[in-house]
C-alpha positions as CSV (number, residue, x, y, z in Angstrom):
1,X,37.9,-27.9,-31.7
2,X,39.5,-31.4,-31.1
3,X,37.6,-34.3,-32.2
4,X,37.5,-35.1,-28.4
5,X,36.8,-31.9,-27.4
6,X,33.4,-32.4,-29.6
7,X,32.9,-35.7,-28.4
8,X,32.6,-35.1,-24.9
9,X,30.4,-32.5,-25.6
10,X,28.0,-34.9,-27.2
11,X,28.3,-37.3,-24.5
12,X,27.0,-33.8,-21.9
13,X,24.2,-33.8,-23.8
14,X,23.5,-37.4,-23.8
15,X,20.5,-38.1,-22.5
16,X,18.4,-41.3,-22.0
17,X,15.0,-42.4,-20.9
18,X,14.3,-44.0,-17.6
19,X,14.1,-47.6,-17.9
20,X,12.4,-47.6,-14.1
21,X,9.3,-50.7,-13.8
22,X,6.5,-49.3,-12.1
23,X,6.9,-50.4,-9.0
24,X,11.1,-50.3,-8.9
25,X,10.8,-47.6,-5.6
26,X,8.9,-50.0,-4.3
27,X,11.7,-53.0,-4.7
28,X,14.3,-50.5,-2.8
29,X,11.7,-49.8,-0.2
30,X,11.3,-53.8,0.6
31,X,14.9,-54.9,0.0
32,X,16.3,-51.9,2.8
33,X,13.5,-53.1,5.1
34,X,14.4,-57.2,4.5
35,X,18.5,-56.4,5.3
36,X,18.0,-54.2,8.5
37,X,16.2,-56.9,10.3
38,X,19.4,-58.4,9.9
39,X,21.5,-58.3,12.8
40,X,25.3,-56.4,11.7
41,X,26.7,-59.3,14.2
42,X,29.8,-58.0,13.4
43,X,33.0,-59.6,14.9
44,X,36.9,-57.7,15.2
45,X,40.1,-59.4,14.8
46,X,43.4,-57.3,15.5
47,X,46.1,-58.6,12.5
48,X,49.8,-58.6,13.3
49,X,51.1,-56.6,10.5
50,X,54.5,-56.3,9.7
51,X,53.5,-52.0,9.7
52,X,54.2,-50.6,13.7
53,X,52.1,-47.2,12.7
54,X,48.8,-48.5,11.8
55,X,45.6,-50.6,13.6
56,X,44.6,-53.8,11.5
57,X,41.6,-55.6,12.2
58,X,40.0,-58.4,10.1
59,X,36.2,-57.3,10.5
60,X,32.8,-59.7,9.3
61,X,29.7,-58.7,9.2
62,X,26.5,-60.0,8.2
63,X,25.7,-59.0,5.2
64,X,22.4,-59.5,2.7
65,X,20.2,-63.4,4.1
66,X,23.1,-63.7,6.3
67,X,26.0,-63.5,5.1
68,X,29.3,-63.1,6.8
69,X,30.9,-61.0,4.5
70,X,34.9,-60.3,5.7
71,X,36.8,-57.2,5.3
72,X,39.9,-55.0,6.4
73,X,39.5,-52.2,8.6
74,X,42.2,-50.7,9.3
75,X,43.4,-47.2,11.6
76,X,46.2,-44.9,11.9
77,X,48.0,-45.9,15.4
78,X,47.2,-44.7,18.2
79,X,44.0,-42.1,16.5
80,X,42.4,-39.6,18.7
81,X,38.8,-40.5,17.1
82,X,37.3,-38.3,15.0
83,X,38.4,-40.2,11.4
84,X,37.1,-39.2,8.2
85,X,36.8,-42.9,6.6
86,X,36.7,-44.4,3.2
87,X,34.6,-47.8,2.5
88,X,36.3,-48.8,-0.8
89,X,35.4,-51.8,-3.1
90,X,36.9,-53.6,-5.5
91,X,36.4,-54.5,-9.2
92,X,35.1,-57.5,-10.3
93,X,37.2,-60.7,-9.9
94,X,38.8,-59.1,-7.8
95,X,39.5,-58.6,-3.5
96,X,40.5,-56.2,-1.2
97,X,44.1,-56.5,-1.5
98,X,47.0,-55.9,1.2
99,X,46.4,-53.8,3.6
100,X,50.2,-51.6,2.4
101,X,47.8,-50.9,-0.5
102,X,45.6,-48.7,1.9
103,X,48.5,-46.8,3.9
104,X,48.0,-43.7,1.4
105,X,44.5,-42.8,3.3
106,X,46.0,-43.9,6.5
107,X,49.0,-42.0,7.0
108,X,46.6,-38.6,6.2
109,X,44.2,-39.6,9.1
110,X,42.2,-41.7,7.4
111,X,40.0,-45.1,8.8
112,X,39.5,-47.8,5.5
113,X,37.0,-50.4,5.6
114,X,38.0,-52.3,2.4
115,X,35.2,-55.0,1.6
116,X,36.2,-58.4,0.0
117,X,32.0,-58.2,-2.1
118,X,30.2,-61.5,-1.9
119,X,31.8,-64.2,-3.6
120,X,35.0,-62.7,-4.4
121,X,38.6,-62.9,-1.7
122,X,37.5,-64.2,1.2
123,X,33.4,-63.4,1.9
124,X,30.8,-66.5,1.7
125,X,29.8,-67.8,-2.6
126,X,26.3,-68.1,-2.6
127,X,25.9,-71.5,-3.5
128,X,22.6,-71.5,-4.8
129,X,20.6,-70.0,-7.8
130,X,17.9,-70.9,-9.9
131,X,20.2,-69.5,-12.9
132,X,23.5,-69.7,-12.9
133,X,24.2,-71.2,-17.3
134,X,27.1,-69.0,-17.3
135,X,29.2,-69.2,-14.6
136,X,29.6,-66.0,-13.6
137,X,28.4,-63.5,-11.6
138,X,26.3,-61.3,-13.4
139,X,23.9,-64.1,-15.1
140,X,23.5,-65.4,-11.4
141,X,19.5,-65.5,-10.6
142,X,19.2,-63.3,-13.1
143,X,15.5,-63.8,-14.2
144,X,14.7,-62.8,-11.0
145,X,14.5,-59.2,-9.6
146,X,15.1,-60.9,-6.1
147,X,17.2,-63.7,-6.6
148,X,20.1,-61.6,-8.8
149,X,23.5,-61.6,-7.1
150,X,23.7,-57.4,-7.9
151,X,20.2,-57.3,-5.8
152,X,22.3,-58.8,-2.9
153,X,26.6,-57.7,-3.4
154,X,24.1,-53.8,-3.8
155,X,22.7,-54.5,0.1
156,X,26.2,-56.1,1.4
157,X,28.0,-53.1,0.4
158,X,25.3,-50.7,1.5
159,X,26.0,-52.5,5.3
160,X,29.7,-51.7,5.3
161,X,28.5,-47.9,6.1
162,X,25.9,-49.9,8.4
163,X,29.6,-50.9,10.1
164,X,31.0,-47.7,10.0
165,X,28.2,-46.2,11.7
166,X,28.4,-48.3,15.1
167,X,32.2,-47.5,15.6
168,X,32.8,-44.2,18.1
169,X,36.1,-43.0,16.5
170,X,34.6,-42.1,12.9
171,X,33.0,-38.8,12.2
172,X,30.3,-39.7,10.6
173,X,30.3,-36.5,8.3
174,X,33.1,-37.4,6.5
175,X,32.4,-40.6,4.9
176,X,33.7,-41.3,1.4
177,X,32.9,-44.7,-1.1
178,X,35.5,-45.2,-2.9
179,X,35.7,-47.8,-6.3
180,X,36.6,-48.5,-9.3
181,X,34.7,-50.9,-11.7
182,X,32.5,-52.9,-9.8
183,X,33.9,-50.9,-7.3
184,X,32.6,-47.5,-8.5
185,X,29.0,-48.9,-9.9
186,X,28.9,-50.1,-6.3
187,X,29.6,-47.2,-4.9
188,X,26.4,-45.2,-7.3
189,X,24.1,-47.8,-6.1
190,X,25.0,-47.7,-2.3
191,X,25.7,-43.8,-2.4
192,X,22.2,-43.3,-4.3
193,X,20.2,-46.4,-1.6
194,X,22.3,-44.5,1.9
195,X,22.6,-40.6,1.6
196,X,24.8,-40.6,4.8
197,X,28.1,-40.9,2.6
198,X,29.0,-37.0,2.4
199,X,31.9,-37.9,-0.6
200,X,32.0,-41.0,-3.9
201,X,34.5,-41.6,-6.0
202,X,33.2,-43.6,-8.7
203,X,35.9,-45.0,-11.2
204,X,34.9,-46.4,-14.8
205,X,32.0,-47.9,-12.4
206,X,30.1,-50.9,-14.5
207,X,26.5,-50.8,-14.8
208,X,25.1,-47.9,-16.0
209,X,22.6,-47.5,-18.0
210,X,23.2,-51.2,-19.4
211,X,20.9,-51.7,-22.3
212,X,23.3,-49.2,-24.1
213,X,27.0,-50.4,-22.9
214,X,25.4,-54.3,-24.1
215,X,25.8,-52.6,-27.9
216,X,29.2,-50.5,-27.1
217,X,31.4,-53.1,-25.0
218,X,33.4,-56.0,-26.3
219,X,34.9,-57.6,-23.0
220,X,33.1,-57.6,-19.5
221,X,30.5,-58.9,-17.4
222,X,27.9,-57.3,-19.9
223,X,29.8,-59.9,-22.2
224,X,28.1,-62.9,-20.0
225,X,24.4,-61.4,-19.6
226,X,24.5,-61.5,-23.7
227,X,25.7,-64.8,-23.9
228,X,23.3,-66.1,-22.1
229,X,20.2,-64.3,-24.0
230,X,21.9,-65.4,-26.8
231,X,21.8,-68.8,-25.6
232,X,18.0,-68.4,-24.5
233,X,16.5,-65.6,-26.4
234,X,13.2,-66.2,-25.9
235,X,14.1,-64.9,-21.9
236,X,15.6,-61.4,-23.2
237,X,12.9,-59.4,-22.5
238,X,13.3,-60.7,-18.8
239,X,16.9,-60.0,-18.2
240,X,16.6,-56.3,-19.3
241,X,13.5,-56.1,-16.9
242,X,15.2,-57.6,-14.0
243,X,18.8,-55.4,-14.9
244,X,16.6,-52.4,-14.8
245,X,16.5,-52.6,-11.3
246,X,20.2,-52.4,-10.9
247,X,20.9,-49.9,-13.4
248,X,22.9,-47.0,-12.5
249,X,20.7,-45.0,-14.7
250,X,17.3,-45.4,-12.9
251,X,19.5,-44.9,-9.8
252,X,21.3,-42.0,-10.2
253,X,18.5,-39.4,-9.3
254,X,19.0,-41.0,-5.5
255,X,22.2,-39.7,-5.5
256,X,22.8,-36.2,-2.4
257,X,26.4,-37.1,-1.8
258,X,28.7,-34.8,-3.7
259,X,30.4,-37.6,-6.6
260,X,33.0,-37.6,-8.8
261,X,33.2,-39.4,-11.7
262,X,35.9,-41.0,-14.7
263,X,35.5,-42.2,-17.9
264,X,37.5,-43.6,-20.4
265,X,36.9,-43.1,-24.2
266,X,38.8,-46.1,-25.2
267,X,37.2,-48.2,-22.6
268,X,35.4,-52.0,-23.7
269,X,34.4,-52.7,-20.5
270,X,32.5,-50.0,-18.9
271,X,31.9,-47.7,-22.2
272,X,32.2,-43.9,-22.2
273,X,27.9,-42.9,-23.4
274,X,27.3,-45.1,-20.7
275,X,29.3,-43.9,-17.8
276,X,28.0,-40.2,-19.0
277,X,24.5,-41.8,-19.2
278,X,24.7,-41.8,-15.3
279,X,26.5,-38.8,-14.6
280,X,24.0,-36.4,-16.4
281,X,21.0,-37.8,-14.3
282,X,22.7,-37.1,-10.9
283,X,21.5,-34.5,-9.3
284,X,23.7,-33.5,-6.7
285,X,26.9,-31.7,-7.2
286,X,29.4,-33.3,-9.0
287,X,32.0,-33.8,-11.4
288,X,33.3,-36.5,-13.9
289,X,36.9,-36.6,-15.3
290,X,37.4,-37.8,-19.2
291,X,40.7,-39.9,-20.5
292,X,40.1,-39.9,-24.0
293,X,42.6,-42.0,-24.9
294,X,42.5,-44.6,-22.2
295,X,41.1,-47.9,-21.5
296,X,39.4,-49.9,-18.7
297,X,42.4,-50.2,-16.4
298,X,42.2,-45.5,-16.7
299,X,42.3,-44.8,-12.7
300,X,45.9,-46.7,-12.2
301,X,46.9,-44.0,-14.6
302,X,49.8,-42.1,-12.1
303,X,48.0,-38.3,-12.4
304,X,44.6,-39.8,-11.2
305,X,45.7,-41.4,-8.4
306,X,47.7,-38.6,-7.2
307,X,44.5,-36.3,-8.6
308,X,42.2,-38.8,-6.4
309,X,44.7,-38.3,-2.9
310,X,44.4,-34.6,-3.8
311,X,40.5,-34.2,-4.0
312,X,39.5,-36.8,-1.2
313,X,41.6,-34.2,0.6
314,X,40.0,-31.1,-0.4
315,X,37.0,-32.8,-0.2
316,X,36.0,-34.7,2.7
C-alpha cells in the first residue's frame, strides 16, 4: 500500500465528536425564522452582454437583515423552461467574476445564479461589528454568535435558493450548490439549512472541523482567528464557542442532498483531515475526491474541472 493510500484510510476512519452547544438547533431555527421575515425584493436588469447565445441579468435580492446581495442570473438564449440551475459561491476575498466563466454550464442548458457574497464584489459591506480588531471577515463579530459574519453570509446564500424558487423557468427538483474554499463551505452550510437543493459540489471547503483546522492550517482566514486569540487569549473559549455554531462539522448531519467533496493533502488553508471529519458526518449519498499531491488550488486542475462537469451532468 502506498503511503498516501494509508493516509486516506486513516482519514476515512477519522470520526470527531460534534462540538454543538445545547442551543445549536434552536439557534438555527430562530435564525431561519428571522430570515424568512425579510422580503426578497428581487430586482433584475438585463445586461447587454456580447455573447448572443445567452440571456444575462444583474440581480439584486435582500439577504439577512435586508442587506442587498448582488448576483448574475444567466440563462441559455430562447430557453423553453424546466431548466436545472447551478447556484455558485466564490472563494474568500473573490467575487462572482466574468459572465463568460459560466458558459460551460449555459451551453449545456443550465441556468446559473452566481452570487457575490456579503462584503465581496458588488454586494453590500457591513458597516458595524462590535469586534473587528484584525480587519478580516473571519473575525467580524466573533464574540457573539448572533452578530458573527458567518451567520449573515450563510443566510444571504440560503436566500439564493429562495430566489431560484421564485423562477418559473427553473426545475425545482434539479438545483445544485457549487463552490470552492469559502464557496465550498457555504455550499455545505446552505445544504444543511435548506434541503431543497438536490446536489452539492463543495471543493476544498472551509469552516470544517474548525478546532482541528486551526491547529493544522498554515495560511488563510483562520490565521486571522488565531491572531485574534493571540491578541486576546482570555477570549479564546468564547471564540471557539461562537465558531461551533458555524462549523460544518456540526451542520453536516443535517445535509440530505447528494454531496461530492474534494480534498487536497498539501492544502495549507483547509487541511484535509478537517474536511474528512465533516465528510464522515454526512448521512446522505456522498463521495470525495482526494488529491494527495495538490494544495488549495486543486479545484483548478484540468482533470478536476472536466470531472466536475461530467459529475454534474450525470447527477443534475
